[in-house]
C-alpha positions as protocol buffer text, in pm:
chain_id: "A"
residue {
  index: 1
  type: MET
  ca { x: -28 y: -1622 z: 844 }
}
residue {
  index: 2
  type: PHE
  ca { x: -261 y: -1496 z: 1115 }
}
residue {
  index: 3
  type: CYS
  ca { x: -525 y: -1244 z: 1010 }
}
residue {
  index: 4
  type: GLU
  ca { x: -768 y: -1055 z: 1229 }
}
residue {
  index: 5
  type: THR
  ca { x: -1109 y: -1212 z: 1198 }
}
residue {
  index: 6
  type: GLY
  ca { x: -1392 y: -997 z: 1082 }
}
residue {
  index: 7
  type: ARG
  ca { x: -1182 y: -786 z: 847 }
}
residue {
  index: 8
  type: LYS
  ca { x: -1305 y: -774 z: 492 }
}
residue {
  index: 9
  type: GLY
  ca { x: -1110 y: -713 z: 175 }
}
residue {
  index: 10
  type: PHE
  ca { x: -1173 y: -406 z: -31 }
}
residue {
  index: 11
  type: GLY
  ca { x: -1233 y: -571 z: -365 }
}
residue {
  index: 12
  type: GLY
  ca { x: -960 y: -584 z: -618 }
}
residue {
  index: 13
  type: GLY
  ca { x: -857 y: -828 z: -878 }
}
residue {
  index: 14
  type: SER
  ca { x: -502 y: -713 z: -931 }
}
residue {
  index: 15
  type: ARG
  ca { x: -153 y: -821 z: -841 }
}
residue {
  index: 16
  type: GLY
  ca { x: -73 y: -761 z: -478 }
}
residue {
  index: 17
  type: PHE
  ca { x: -426 y: -856 z: -379 }
}
residue {
  index: 18
  type: GLY
  ca { x: -585 y: -527 z: -475 }
}
residue {
  index: 19
  type: GLY
  ca { x: -385 y: -286 z: -266 }
}
residue {
  index: 20
  type: PHE
  ca { x: -159 y: -241 z: 29 }
}
residue {
  index: 21
  type: GLY
  ca { x: -143 y: -380 z: 377 }
}
residue {
  index: 22
  type: ARG
  ca { x: -223 y: -685 z: 580 }
}
residue {
  index: 23
  type: ALA
  ca { x: -597 y: -614 z: 614 }
}
residue {
  index: 24
  type: ARG
  ca { x: -650 y: -612 z: 239 }
}
residue {
  index: 25
  type: PHE
  ca { x: -430 y: -917 z: 187 }
}
residue {
  index: 26
  type: CYS
  ca { x: -608 y: -1110 z: 459 }
}
residue {
  index: 27
  type: GLY
  ca { x: -954 y: -1005 z: 347 }
}
residue {
  index: 28
  type: GLU
  ca { x: -897 y: -1130 z: -4 }
}
residue {
  index: 29
  type: ALA
  ca { x: -668 y: -1429 z: 55 }
}
residue {
  index: 30
  type: ASP
  ca { x: -858 y: -1574 z: 353 }
}
residue {
  index: 31
  type: ILE
  ca { x: -1095 y: -1774 z: 135 }
}
residue {
  index: 32
  type: SER
  ca { x: -1236 y: -1977 z: 426 }
}
residue {
  index: 33
  type: ARG
  ca { x: -1290 y: -1659 z: 634 }
}
residue {
  index: 34
  type: ASP
  ca { x: -1142 y: -1827 z: 942 }
}
residue {
  index: 35
  type: GLY
  ca { x: -895 y: -1549 z: 1020 }
}
residue {
  index: 36
  type: ARG
  ca { x: -598 y: -1739 z: 877 }
}
residue {
  index: 37
  type: VAL
  ca { x: -438 y: -1763 z: 533 }
}
residue {
  index: 38
  type: THR
  ca { x: -309 y: -2107 z: 447 }
}
residue {
  index: 39
  type: ARG
  ca { x: -53 y: -2172 z: 177 }
}
residue {
  index: 40
  type: ALA
  ca { x: -327 y: -2341 z: -27 }
}
residue {
  index: 41
  type: GLU
  ca { x: -548 y: -2028 z: -1 }
}
residue {
  index: 42
  type: PHE
  ca { x: -254 y: -1808 z: -97 }
}
residue {
  index: 43
  type: ASP
  ca { x: -176 y: -2026 z: -400 }
}
residue {
  index: 44
  type: THR
  ca { x: -544 y: -2034 z: -504 }
}
residue {
  index: 45
  type: ILE
  ca { x: -593 y: -1657 z: -489 }
}
residue {
  index: 46
  type: THR
  ca { x: -261 y: -1592 z: -666 }
}
residue {
  index: 47
  type: ALA
  ca { x: -355 y: -1828 z: -949 }
}
residue {
  index: 48
  type: LYS
  ca { x: -701 y: -1669 z: -972 }
}
residue {
  index: 49
  type: GLU
  ca { x: -551 y: -1319 z: -996 }
}
residue {
  index: 50
  type: PHE
  ca { x: -304 y: -1435 z: -1262 }
}
residue {
  index: 51
  type: ALA
  ca { x: -576 y: -1608 z: -1465 }
}
residue {
  index: 52
  type: SER
  ca { x: -792 y: -1297 z: -1447 }
}
residue {
  index: 53
  type: ALA
  ca { x: -511 y: -1071 z: -1568 }
}
residue {
  index: 54
  type: THR
  ca { x: -410 y: -1309 z: -1851 }
}
residue {
  index: 55
  type: ASN
  ca { x: -760 y: -1413 z: -1958 }
}
residue {
  index: 56
  type: GLY
  ca { x: -663 y: -1771 z: -1877 }
}
residue {
  index: 57
  type: ALA
  ca { x: -335 y: -1776 z: -2070 }
}
residue {
  index: 58
  type: ALA
  ca { x: -27 y: -1950 z: -1929 }
}
residue {
  index: 59
  type: THR
  ca { x: 187 y: -1636 z: -1955 }
}
residue {
  index: 60
  type: MET
  ca { x: 137 y: -1265 z: -1892 }
}
residue {
  index: 61
  type: THR
  ca { x: 235 y: -999 z: -2143 }
}
residue {
  index: 62
  type: LEU
  ca { x: 368 y: -657 z: -2052 }
}
residue {
  index: 63
  type: ALA
  ca { x: 40 y: -504 z: -2169 }
}
residue {
  index: 64
  type: GLN
  ca { x: -160 y: -734 z: -1940 }
}
residue {
  index: 65
  type: PHE
  ca { x: 68 y: -662 z: -1645 }
}
residue {
  index: 66
  type: THR
  ca { x: 44 y: -287 z: -1706 }
}
residue {
  index: 67
  type: ALA
  ca { x: -335 y: -298 z: -1738 }
}
residue {
  index: 68
  type: ASP
  ca { x: -363 y: -497 z: -1413 }
}
residue {
  index: 69
  type: GLU
  ca { x: -143 y: -251 z: -1224 }
}
residue {
  index: 70
  type: ALA
  ca { x: -322 y: 50 z: -1378 }
}
residue {
  index: 71
  type: ALA
  ca { x: -656 y: -78 z: -1250 }
}
residue {
  index: 72
  type: ARG
  ca { x: -521 y: -101 z: -897 }
}
residue {
  index: 73
  type: PHE
  ca { x: -374 y: 247 z: -901 }
}
residue {
  index: 74
  type: ARG
  ca { x: -681 y: 401 z: -1066 }
}
residue {
  index: 75
  type: ASP
  ca { x: -883 y: 330 z: -749 }
}
residue {
  index: 76
  type: ILE
  ca { x: -607 y: 458 z: -522 }
}
residue {
  index: 77
  type: ASN
  ca { x: -564 y: 775 z: -728 }
}
residue {
  index: 78
  type: ALA
  ca { x: -939 y: 841 z: -735 }
}
residue {
  index: 79
  type: LYS
  ca { x: -949 y: 827 z: -354 }
}
residue {
  index: 80
  type: MET
  ca { x: -644 y: 1052 z: -328 }
}
residue {
  index: 81
  type: PHE
  ca { x: -795 y: 1304 z: -573 }
}
residue {
  index: 82
  type: LYS
  ca { x: -1119 y: 1315 z: -374 }
}
residue {
  index: 83
  type: ARG
  ca { x: -926 y: 1373 z: -51 }
}
residue {
  index: 84
  type: LEU
  ca { x: -726 y: 1658 z: -209 }
}
residue {
  index: 85
  type: ASP
  ca { x: -1036 y: 1820 z: -364 }
}
residue {
  index: 86
  type: THR
  ca { x: -1133 y: 2002 z: -46 }
}
residue {
  index: 87
  type: SER
  ca { x: -1380 y: 2225 z: -230 }
}
residue {
  index: 88
  type: GLY
  ca { x: -1559 y: 1919 z: -368 }
}
residue {
  index: 89
  type: ASP
  ca { x: -1591 y: 2066 z: -718 }
}
residue {
  index: 90
  type: GLY
  ca { x: -1420 y: 1778 z: -900 }
}
residue {
  index: 91
  type: LYS
  ca { x: -1117 y: 1993 z: -986 }
}
residue {
  index: 92
  type: LEU
  ca { x: -790 y: 2062 z: -808 }
}
residue {
  index: 93
  type: THR
  ca { x: -660 y: 2414 z: -761 }
}
residue {
  index: 94
  type: LEU
  ca { x: -288 y: 2472 z: -726 }
}
residue {
  index: 95
  type: ALA
  ca { x: -337 y: 2512 z: -349 }
}
residue {
  index: 96
  type: GLU
  ca { x: -525 y: 2179 z: -322 }
}
residue {
  index: 97
  type: PHE
  ca { x: -270 y: 2000 z: -540 }
}
residue {
  index: 98
  type: ALA
  ca { x: 26 y: 2147 z: -349 }
}
residue {
  index: 99
  type: ALA
  ca { x: -110 y: 2078 z: 2 }
}
residue {
  index: 100
  type: PRO
  ca { x: 73 y: 1745 z: 61 }
}
residue {
  index: 101
  type: PRO
  ca { x: 415 y: 1864 z: -62 }
}
residue {
  index: 102
  type: GLU
  ca { x: 367 y: 2189 z: 136 }
}
residue {
  index: 103
  type: LYS
  ca { x: 313 y: 1983 z: 453 }
}
residue {
  index: 104
  type: MET
  ca { x: 620 y: 1776 z: 373 }
}
residue {
  index: 105
  type: PHE
  ca { x: 834 y: 2087 z: 324 }
}
residue {
  index: 106
  type: GLU
  ca { x: 712 y: 2231 z: 654 }
}
residue {
  index: 107
  type: ARG
  ca { x: 785 y: 1905 z: 834 }
}
residue {
  index: 108
  type: LEU
  ca { x: 1136 y: 1876 z: 688 }
}
residue {
  index: 109
  type: ASP
  ca { x: 1233 y: 2242 z: 736 }
}
residue {
  index: 110
  type: ARG
  ca { x: 1279 y: 2194 z: 1111 }
}
residue {
  index: 111
  type: ASN
  ca { x: 1433 y: 2536 z: 1180 }
}
residue {
  index: 112
  type: ARG
  ca { x: 1179 y: 2717 z: 956 }
}
residue {
  index: 113
  type: ASP
  ca { x: 1442 y: 2902 z: 753 }
}
residue {
  index: 114
  type: GLY
  ca { x: 1289 y: 2813 z: 415 }
}
residue {
  index: 115
  type: LEU
  ca { x: 1578 y: 2579 z: 332 }
}
residue {
  index: 116
  type: ILE
  ca { x: 1595 y: 2203 z: 370 }
}
residue {
  index: 117
  type: THR
  ca { x: 1951 y: 2098 z: 446 }
}
residue {
  index: 118
  type: PRO
  ca { x: 2096 y: 1745 z: 424 }
}
residue {
  index: 119
  type: ASP
  ca { x: 2094 y: 1732 z: 804 }
}
residue {
  index: 120
  type: GLU
  ca { x: 1720 y: 1808 z: 810 }
}
residue {
  index: 121
  type: MET
  ca { x: 1656 y: 1527 z: 561 }
}
residue {
  index: 122
  type: LYS
  ca { x: 1799 y: 1265 z: 798 }
}
residue {
  index: 123
  type: PRO
  ca { x: 1533 y: 1067 z: 986 }
}
residue {
  index: 124
  type: ARG
  ca { x: 1473 y: 1201 z: 1335 }
}
residue {
  index: 125
  type: PHE
  ca { x: 1366 y: 868 z: 1479 }
}
residue {
  index: 126
  type: SER
  ca { x: 1458 y: 512 z: 1397 }
}
residue {
  index: 127
  type: ARG
  ca { x: 1211 y: 230 z: 1426 }
}
residue {
  index: 128
  type: ARG
  ca { x: 1231 y: 6 z: 1729 }
}
residue {
  index: 129
  type: GLY
  ca { x: 1498 y: -261 z: 1682 }
}
residue {
  index: 130
  type: ASP
  ca { x: 1659 y: -84 z: 1384 }
}
residue {
  index: 131
  type: SER
  ca { x: 1991 y: 76 z: 1464 }
}
residue {
  index: 132
  type: SER
  ca { x: 2047 y: 177 z: 1101 }
}
residue {
  index: 133
  type: GLY
  ca { x: 1815 y: 479 z: 1134 }
}
residue {
  index: 134
  type: ARG
  ca { x: 1641 y: 373 z: 813 }
}
residue {
  index: 135
  type: GLY
  ca { x: 1337 y: 204 z: 965 }
}
residue {
  index: 136
  type: GLY
  ca { x: 1164 y: -78 z: 787 }
}
residue {
  index: 137
  type: GLU
  ca { x: 1132 y: -451 z: 835 }
}
residue {
  index: 138
  type: ARG
  ca { x: 1499 y: -550 z: 815 }
}
residue {
  index: 139
  type: ASN
  ca { x: 1557 y: -588 z: 1189 }
}
residue {
  index: 140
  type: ARG
  ca { x: 1199 y: -645 z: 1301 }
}
residue {
  index: 141
  type: GLN
  ca { x: 1167 y: -913 z: 1564 }
}
residue {
  index: 142
  type: PRO
  ca { x: 905 y: -1183 z: 1494 }
}
residue {
  index: 143
  type: ARG
  ca { x: 583 y: -1169 z: 1693 }
}
residue {
  index: 144
  type: GLU
  ca { x: 402 y: -1479 z: 1805 }
}
residue {
  index: 145
  type: ASP
  ca { x: 68 y: -1376 z: 1655 }
}
residue {
  index: 146
  type: ASP
  ca { x: 181 y: -1294 z: 1300 }
}
residue {
  index: 147
  type: GLY
  ca { x: 373 y: -1608 z: 1215 }
}
residue {
  index: 148
  type: ASN
  ca { x: 686 y: -1415 z: 1112 }
}
């Protein structure tokens, strides 16, 4: 897999390489820091993450899996909370908490009648190369630079 050189990981230590996206994956899995992730690097980092979560055991329990996932989402949720706390007081008001769903409602209610109909819930645009209207990776054409 090709990774942009110079990108750093964001820390982690959990399944999925600490978070979402190619930059995080590449930053943590590119052990040699050469801008590429080899299969050997991938296997090494996966085994290291597993060993960390299981305290070196050969198998992972549900409790260990849950704790590993909880650690990953704790960081994500802390960042989201801070972004929502526009007053910066460490507490969310109803208005701060409701801001993202309010924006979603406004975006979906295209005719501004206060009602979201099934027609308004349909995607307005499909992703390039995807005639299903659902978007996603299913029909994505491989690019030379990403190895897919």
